[in-house]
MARBAKE-66664 format. One line per field, with one value per residue: residue number from 1; residue in three letters; x, y, z of N, C-alpha, C in turn. Coordinates in pm, whole numbers, plus 32768, in hexadecimal, padded with zeros to 4 digits. Layout:
i: NUM	...
aa: ALA	...
nX: X	...
nY: Y	...
nZ: Z	...
caX: X	...
caY: Y	...
caZ: Z	...
cX: X	...
cY: Y	...
cZ: Z	...
This chain:
i: 1	2	3	4	5	6	7	8	9	10	11	12	13	14	15	16	17	18	19	20	21	22	23	24	25	26	27	28	29	30	31	32	33	34	35	36	37	38	39	40	41	42	43	44	45	46	47	48	49	50	51	52	53	54	55	56	57	58	59	60	61	62	63	64	65	66	67	68	69	70	71	72	73	74	75	76	77	78	79	80	81	82	83	84	85	86	87	88	89	90	91	92
aa: MET	LYS	THR	MET	PRO	SER	LEU	LEU	ASN	ASP	LEU	PRO	LEU	ALA	LEU	THR	LEU	PRO	ASP	TYR	ASN	LEU	TRP	GLU	MET	LEU	ALA	ILE	PRO	LEU	GLY	ALA	LEU	VAL	MET	VAL	ALA	ALA	VAL	LEU	TRP	THR	GLY	ARG	ILE	ARG	GLN	ARG	LEU	LEU	VAL	ASN	VAL	LEU	ALA	LEU	GLY	ILE	MET	MET	PRO	LEU	VAL	HIS	LEU	CYS	MET	ILE	THR	ALA	GLY	ALA	HIS	LEU	LEU	SER	GLN	ARG	LEU	GLN	LEU	VAL	LEU	LEU	ASP	VAL	MET	PRO	THR	TRP	LEU	THR
nX: 9F0B	9F70	A09B	A18F	A202	A34E	A385	A30C	A3AA	A499	A473	A4C4	A437	A394	A287	A261	A23F	A32D	A387	A38F	A3B2	A2AF	A2EC	A3F3	A3D8	A34E	A3F0	A49D	A3E7	A333	A3E2	A445	A354	A310	A3E4	A3BE	A2C3	A303	A3A3	A2E7	A238	A2BB	A29D	A34F	A37B	A320	A2D2	A1CC	A1C1	A296	A23F	A158	A1CB	A263	A199	A0D1	A162	A228	A1DE	A0DB	A104	A1AD	A104	A04A	A0F2	A133	A035	9FFC	A0CD	A098	9F9E	9FE2	A08A	9FDA	9F2E	9FCE	9FDC	9EE3	9EF4	9FB5	9F2D	9E63	9EFC	9F65	9E7D	9E52	9F17	9F6F	9EDE	9F8E	A079	A04D
nY: BEA7	BD5F	BCF5	BBF6	BB2B	BB02	B9F6	B964	B9B9	B940	B834	B70C	B6E8	B7EF	B819	B8B5	B8DC	B8CB	B9FE	BA16	BA98	BA6E	BA3E	B9EB	B8F1	B869	B864	B791	B6AC	B726	B774	B67C	B611	B6BD	B687	B574	B588	B624	B573	B4AD	B547	B57D	B497	B3D8	B2E6	B1A5	B0B5	B022	AFBF	B041	B14A	B13A	B0F7	B1DE	B2A4	B248	B1D1	B284	B395	B3B3	B375	B451	B52A	B4FC	B516	B626	B697	B643	B6BF	B7CF	B7E7	B7AD	B883	B95D	B92B	B945	BA15	BA02	B8FF	B91B	B9AE	B8F9	B825	B8A1	B8BB	B7B3	B77A	B743	B806	B86A	B891	B961
nZ: 81FF	8241	82D9	82B3	83BC	8446	846D	839F	82CE	8308	82D9	8218	8125	80CF	8094	7FB3	7E60	7D54	7CBD	7B96	7A4C	7961	7852	7864	78D8	7813	7736	76D5	76A9	75EE	7524	74C8	7470	739D	72EF	72AF	723B	715D	70CE	7090	6FFC	6F0E	6E78	6E24	6E9B	6E5C	6ECC	6F71	7075	70F9	70E7	7184	727B	72AE	72B0	7369	7437	7486	7459	74CF	75EB	7623	75F7	76C3	77A2	778E	77B7	78BE	794A	7916	7992	7A9F	7AD0	7AB8	7B8C	7C69	7D2B	7DA8	7E0C	7ED2	7F97	7FDA	8040	8122	81BA	81FD	82AF	840A	8513	85D4	854D	84A3
caX: 9F39	9FAF	A123	A1AD	A265	A3D2	A388	A2EE	A41B	A506	A457	A50A	A3DD	A34D	A201	A258	A269	A393	A34E	A3D1	A366	A26A	A333	A46C	A3B1	A319	A44B	A4CC	A37C	A2FE	A448	A444	A2D5	A31A	A442	A37D	A258	A342	A3CD	A26E	A1FA	A2FE	A269	A3BE	A376	A2B9	A2AA	A159	A1E0	A2E8	A1EA	A103	A21E	A284	A122	A08C	A1BD	A27C	A198	A06C	A135	A1E1	A08F	A015	A151	A122	9FB6	A008	A126	A052	9F38	A023	A0BC	9F6A	9EF2	A033	9FBA	9E71	9F20	9FFC	9ECB	9E20	9F5A	9F6D	9E04	9E5B	9F7B	9F37	9ED2	A001	A0E6	A02E
caY: BE28	BD0C	BCCB	BB6F	BB2B	BAD1	B964	B933	B9D7	B8E7	B7AC	B6E8	B70B	B85E	B825	B913	B8A4	B921	BA6B	BA1C	BAD0	BA03	BA21	B99F	B867	B82B	B877	B711	B65F	B769	B76E	B5F5	B601	B705	B641	B4FA	B5B4	B650	B4FA	B46E	B5A3	B575	B424	B386	B261	B157	B040	B041	AF9F	B0AB	B1C0	B123	B100	B26B	B2F2	B21A	B1AD	B2F3	B416	B3B6	B38B	B4D9	B583	B4E7	B552	B6B8	B6BB	B630	B727	B850	B7E3	B7B8	B90C	B9B7	B911	B943	BA71	B9CB	B889	B945	B9D2	B87F	B7DC	B8E6	B89B	B729	B775	B751	B893	B897	B8B7	B9DD
caZ: 81CB	82A6	82BB	82E1	8426	841F	8471	8319	8277	832A	82AF	819C	80B7	8110	805C	7F45	7DE1	7D17	7C6E	7B15	79DF	7919	77D7	7885	78F2	779B	76C5	769E	7669	7578	74BB	748F	742A	731E	7296	727C	71E1	70DF	7084	705A	6F9D	6E8C	6E2E	6DF1	6ED8	6E17	6F1B	6FC6	70FF	7130	70F6	71F9	72F3	72C6	72CF	73E1	74A3	74B2	745A	7530	7674	7631	7606	774A	7801	7787	77F5	794F	797C	7913	79FC	7B22	7ADF	7ACD	7C0E	7CD3	7D98	7DF1	7E54	7F4A	7FFC	8008	8095	81A3	8205	822D	831B	8491	853B	8624	84F4	845A
cX: 9F88	A03D	A13B	A215	A2E8	A3DB	A36B	A362	A490	A4EE	A4A0	A4B7	A37D	A2C6	A1F4	A28A	A2D1	A352	A39C	A375	A329	A2B5	A3B4	A44B	A385	A378	A474	A459	A344	A363	A44B	A3C3	A2D8	A377	A404	A30D	A291	A36F	A354	A22D	A23A	A2CC	A2D4	A3BA	A301	A28A	A23A	A176	A233	A299	A190	A153	A240	A20A	A0E3	A0EB	A211	A22D	A129	A09D	A16F	A16F	A055	A071	A144	A0A1	9FBD	A05F	A0E2	9FE6	9F72	A058	A04A	9F2A	9F53	A010	9F45	9E99	9F68	9F9A	9E82	9E7B	9F6A	9EF2	9E09	9EBA	9F37	9F3B	9F49	A078	A0CC	A00D
cY: BDDF	BCE8	BC41	BB75	BAEC	BA39	B929	B94D	B97A	B856	B78B	B708	B774	B87B	B890	B8CF	B8FF	B987	BA7A	BA61	BA5D	B9DD	B9D6	B90C	B81F	B82E	B7F1	B6BF	B6A1	B768	B6E6	B5DD	B646	B6BD	B5C2	B51F	B5E1	B5D9	B4B6	B4C5	B599	B500	B3C9	B2F8	B215	B0DD	B068	B028	B00E	B12D	B1B1	B12D	B191	B2BA	B2C9	B200	B21E	B375	B41B	B3C1	B417	B53E	B576	B524	B5EA	B6E3	B6AD	B69C	B7AE	B854	B7F0	B844	B96D	B9A5	B91E	B9A0	BA3D	B951	B8AE	B968	B958	B82E	B81E	B8CB	B80E	B71D	B77F	B7E3	B8C2	B8BB	B93D	BA50
cZ: 8237	827D	82F5	8350	83F9	8421	83E7	82BA	8291	82FF	822E	8120	80EF	80D2	7FF1	7EC7	7DA2	7CBA	7BEC	7AB2	798F	7899	77F0	789C	7873	7724	7686	7662	75EC	7504	7478	7440	73A2	72BD	725C	721C	715B	708C	7046	6FEE	6F12	6E39	6DF6	6E28	6E9A	6E66	6F7B	7059	7140	7143	7170	727B	7314	72F2	7354	7456	74D8	74BF	74C3	75C0	768A	7641	7692	77B3	7802	77CB	788D	798C	797F	797E	7A86	7B39	7AFC	7B57	7C82	7D47	7DEA	7E41	7ED5	7FB9	8032	8063	811D	81F8	823E	82A4	83A4	84BE	858C	85CD	84AF	84B3
């Protein structure tokens, strides 16, 4: 396995994505999504406009944020290798 030279480690952005746990990254969006879904599930809100705002304006962006975060987390190891291939040969 190839080791990265010290020059790459000294760069401000060392081409490594943060190694966070996926559940730590998704805790806030998923928590908010569950809370809004629980409010809508009860059926207490009778105004159609407010239901549409909650469902389309809040829940859909949270679902998209969760999908983008999960995709970026799953591809993080592959992205690091691709970024190393893009680097000039004198750095690697």
